[in-house]
VMD Tcl script that builds the backbone (N, CA, C; Angstrom):
set m [mol new atoms 192]
animate dup $m
set s [atomselect $m all]
$s set {name element resname resid chain x y z} {
  {N N MET 1 A 121.360 106.198 93.472}
  {CA C MET 1 A 121.359 107.362 94.329}
  {C C MET 1 A 122.215 108.456 93.689}
  {N N PRO 2 A 121.859 109.686 93.930}
  {CA C PRO 2 A 122.639 110.791 93.386}
  {C C PRO 2 A 124.061 110.791 93.928}
  {N N ASP 3 A 124.994 111.360 93.166}
  {CA C ASP 3 A 126.386 111.401 93.583}
  {C C ASP 3 A 126.696 112.553 94.526}
  {N N ALA 4 A 125.761 113.431 94.791}
  {CA C ALA 4 A 125.984 114.608 95.621}
  {C C ALA 4 A 126.241 114.261 97.079}
  {N N GLY 5 A 126.098 113.034 97.463}
  {CA C GLY 5 A 126.220 112.646 98.859}
  {C C GLY 5 A 124.851 112.623 99.502}
  {N N PRO 6 A 124.724 111.941 100.616}
  {CA C PRO 6 A 123.414 111.752 101.230}
  {C C PRO 6 A 122.743 113.040 101.683}
  {N N GLU 7 A 123.520 114.109 101.902}
  {CA C GLU 7 A 122.907 115.368 102.316}
  {C C GLU 7 A 121.982 115.914 101.232}
  {N N GLY 8 A 122.278 115.622 99.971}
  {CA C GLY 8 A 121.473 116.116 98.869}
  {C C GLY 8 A 120.415 115.146 98.386}
  {N N TRP 9 A 120.294 114.001 99.038}
  {CA C TRP 9 A 119.332 112.995 98.608}
  {C C TRP 9 A 117.911 113.416 98.968}
  {N N SER 10 A 116.982 112.979 98.161}
  {CA C SER 10 A 115.569 113.223 98.438}
  {C C SER 10 A 115.080 112.257 99.524}
  {N N SER 11 A 113.923 112.551 100.044}
  {CA C SER 11 A 113.312 111.650 101.032}
  {C C SER 11 A 113.087 110.271 100.427}
  {N N ARG 12 A 112.730 110.244 99.157}
  {CA C ARG 12 A 112.497 108.976 98.468}
  {C C ARG 12 A 113.788 108.150 98.413}
  {N N ASP 13 A 114.914 108.806 98.113}
  {CA C ASP 13 A 116.205 108.117 98.057}
  {C C ASP 13 A 116.576 107.547 99.422}
  {N N LYS 14 A 116.375 108.350 100.452}
  {CA C LYS 14 A 116.702 107.903 101.810}
  {C C LYS 14 A 115.808 106.741 102.222}
  {N N PHE 15 A 114.531 106.827 101.881}
  {CA C PHE 15 A 113.608 105.739 102.212}
  {C C PHE 15 A 113.998 104.460 101.481}
  {N N ALA 16 A 114.467 104.590 100.258}
  {CA C ALA 16 A 114.932 103.412 99.511}
  {C C ALA 16 A 116.100 102.749 100.231}
  {N N GLU 17 A 116.996 103.547 100.794}
  {CA C GLU 17 A 118.113 102.991 101.565}
  {C C GLU 17 A 117.595 102.279 102.811}
  {N N VAL 18 A 116.613 102.866 103.467}
  {CA C VAL 18 A 116.020 102.244 104.664}
  {C C VAL 18 A 115.443 100.883 104.303}
  {N N LEU 19 A 114.701 100.822 103.210}
  {CA C LEU 19 A 114.115 99.550 102.789}
  {C C LEU 19 A 115.186 98.533 102.417}
  {N N GLU 20 A 116.207 98.992 101.713}
  {CA C GLU 20 A 117.258 98.093 101.251}
  {C C GLU 20 A 118.061 97.510 102.410}
  {N N THR 21 A 118.167 98.244 103.500}
  {CA C THR 21 A 118.989 97.798 104.617}
  {C C THR 21 A 118.187 97.208 105.779}
  {N N ALA 22 A 116.884 97.163 105.649}
  {CA C ALA 22 A 116.015 96.768 106.767}
  {C C ALA 22 A 116.344 95.395 107.346}
  {N N ALA 23 A 116.690 94.451 106.519}
  {CA C ALA 23 A 116.908 93.085 107.004}
  {C C ALA 23 A 118.377 92.767 107.272}
  {N N LEU 24 A 119.259 93.745 107.134}
  {CA C LEU 24 A 120.679 93.478 107.318}
  {C C LEU 24 A 121.040 93.365 108.797}
  {N N THR 25 A 121.981 92.499 109.091}
  {CA C THR 25 A 122.529 92.424 110.446}
  {C C THR 25 A 123.423 93.640 110.662}
  {N N ASP 26 A 123.835 93.871 111.896}
  {CA C ASP 26 A 124.717 95.007 112.175}
  {C C ASP 26 A 126.014 94.915 111.377}
  {N N ALA 27 A 126.574 93.721 111.294}
  {CA C ALA 27 A 127.825 93.531 110.550}
  {C C ALA 27 A 127.614 93.791 109.061}
  {N N ASP 28 A 126.522 93.279 108.521}
  {CA C ASP 28 A 126.224 93.503 107.099}
  {C C ASP 28 A 125.925 94.977 106.823}
  {N N LEU 29 A 125.241 95.635 107.752}
  {CA C LEU 29 A 124.951 97.051 107.598}
  {C C LEU 29 A 126.242 97.863 107.603}
  {N N ALA 30 A 127.159 97.519 108.484}
  {CA C ALA 30 A 128.440 98.224 108.541}
  {C C ALA 30 A 129.195 98.079 107.220}
  {N N GLU 31 A 129.208 96.881 106.671}
  {CA C GLU 31 A 129.873 96.659 105.384}
  {C C GLU 31 A 129.167 97.432 104.273}
  {N N TYR 32 A 127.861 97.381 104.254}
  {CA C TYR 32 A 127.065 98.107 103.264}
  {C C TYR 32 A 127.393 99.604 103.314}
  {N N CYS 33 A 127.419 100.147 104.519}
  {CA C CYS 33 A 127.691 101.575 104.687}
  {C C CYS 33 A 129.099 101.935 104.223}
  {N N ARG 34 A 130.079 101.100 104.529}
  {CA C ARG 34 A 131.447 101.361 104.074}
  {C C ARG 34 A 131.504 101.435 102.561}
  {N N LYS 35 A 130.841 100.503 101.906}
  {CA C LYS 35 A 130.854 100.466 100.439}
  {C C LYS 35 A 130.150 101.671 99.828}
  {N N ARG 36 A 129.124 102.176 100.502}
  {CA C ARG 36 A 128.307 103.265 99.951}
  {C C ARG 36 A 128.744 104.639 100.457}
  {N N GLY 37 A 129.705 104.677 101.375}
  {CA C GLY 37 A 130.134 105.957 101.929}
  {C C GLY 37 A 129.123 106.562 102.881}
  {N N LEU 38 A 128.423 105.700 103.591}
  {CA C LEU 38 A 127.397 106.125 104.542}
  {C C LEU 38 A 127.819 105.765 105.958}
  {N N TYR 39 A 127.070 106.276 106.914}
  {CA C TYR 39 A 127.229 105.902 108.314}
  {C C TYR 39 A 125.948 105.216 108.764}
  {N N SER 40 A 126.100 104.224 109.625}
  {CA C SER 40 A 124.911 103.516 110.105}
  {C C SER 40 A 123.989 104.473 110.857}
  {N N ALA 41 A 124.542 105.507 111.475}
  {CA C ALA 41 A 123.711 106.493 112.182}
  {C C ALA 41 A 122.804 107.248 111.206}
  {N N GLN 42 A 123.274 107.466 109.984}
  {CA C GLN 42 A 122.429 108.114 108.978}
  {C C GLN 42 A 121.232 107.234 108.647}
  {N N ILE 43 A 121.496 105.955 108.441}
  {CA C ILE 43 A 120.412 105.013 108.130}
  {C C ILE 43 A 119.420 104.971 109.295}
  {N N ALA 44 A 119.941 104.940 110.519}
  {CA C ALA 44 A 119.075 104.898 111.700}
  {C C ALA 44 A 118.205 106.154 111.770}
  {N N ALA 45 A 118.780 107.309 111.476}
  {CA C ALA 45 A 118.010 108.553 111.504}
  {C C ALA 45 A 116.931 108.547 110.428}
  {N N TRP 46 A 117.283 108.060 109.252}
  {CA C TRP 46 A 116.300 107.994 108.164}
  {C C TRP 46 A 115.193 107.013 108.504}
  {N N ARG 47 A 115.538 105.904 109.151}
  {CA C ARG 47 A 114.538 104.914 109.564}
  {C C ARG 47 A 113.577 105.543 110.562}
  {N N SER 48 A 114.135 106.292 111.507}
  {CA C SER 48 A 113.307 106.950 112.513}
  {C C SER 48 A 112.373 107.974 111.868}
  {N N ALA 49 A 112.904 108.757 110.948}
  {CA C ALA 49 A 112.075 109.755 110.250}
  {C C ALA 49 A 110.978 109.076 109.450}
  {N N SER 50 A 111.283 107.946 108.838}
  {CA C SER 50 A 110.283 107.204 108.071}
  {C C SER 50 A 109.177 106.687 108.983}
  {N N SER 51 A 109.562 106.224 110.155}
  {CA C SER 51 A 108.578 105.711 111.108}
  {C C SER 51 A 107.648 106.808 111.590}
  {N N ARG 52 A 108.215 107.991 111.805}
  {CA C ARG 52 A 107.380 109.112 112.261}
  {C C ARG 52 A 106.452 109.589 111.148}
  {N N ALA 53 A 106.868 109.478 109.909}
  {CA C ALA 53 A 106.065 109.959 108.780}
  {C C ALA 53 A 104.934 109.004 108.431}
  {N N ALA 54 A 105.104 107.728 108.696}
  {CA C ALA 54 A 104.116 106.724 108.294}
  {C C ALA 54 A 102.718 107.007 108.846}
  {N N PRO 55 A 102.561 107.333 110.139}
  {CA C PRO 55 A 101.202 107.616 110.627}
  {C C PRO 55 A 100.570 108.826 109.947}
  {N N VAL 56 A 101.346 109.829 109.627}
  {CA C VAL 56 A 100.826 111.019 108.949}
  {C C VAL 56 A 100.314 110.656 107.563}
  {N N VAL 57 A 101.092 109.882 106.842}
  {CA C VAL 57 A 100.688 109.458 105.500}
  {C C VAL 57 A 99.430 108.611 105.573}
  {N N GLY 58 A 99.359 107.711 106.560}
  {CA C GLY 58 A 98.186 106.858 106.720}
  {C C GLY 58 A 96.926 107.665 107.005}
  {N N LYS 59 A 97.037 108.680 107.836}
  {CA C LYS 59 A 95.880 109.518 108.156}
  {C C LYS 59 A 95.423 110.314 106.935}
  {N N GLN 60 A 96.370 110.785 106.136}
  {CA C GLN 60 A 96.016 111.516 104.920}
  {C C GLN 60 A 95.288 110.608 103.941}
  {N N ALA 61 A 95.718 109.364 103.843}
  {CA C ALA 61 A 95.078 108.413 102.926}
  {C C ALA 61 A 93.649 108.115 103.356}
  {N N GLU 62 A 93.409 108.040 104.680}
  {CA C GLU 62 A 92.067 107.783 105.182}
  {C C GLU 62 A 91.101 108.910 104.826}
  {N N ARG 63 A 91.599 110.146 104.812}
  {CA C ARG 63 A 90.768 111.296 104.510}
  {C C ARG 63 A 90.464 111.410 103.022}
  {N N GLY 64 A 91.452 110.984 102.181}
  {CA C GLY 64 A 91.361 111.181 100.746}
  {C C GLY 64 A 90.359 110.335 100.107}
}
mol reanalyze $m
mol bondsrecalc $m
mol representation Tube
mol addrep $m
């Protein structure tokens, strides 16, 4: 991930974090976030944004 902090990360970078943390327990996620300088709320927001984007991407693929 870029060193600029999560505010400067691309959507791809944020999605990679969502995938990497998907199976973590709350305790493991908290530890992960501490080590990476993140907040669990950031991961939750990125997860939500990814979920909202998935149907749009799927519909575009059907048309293409």
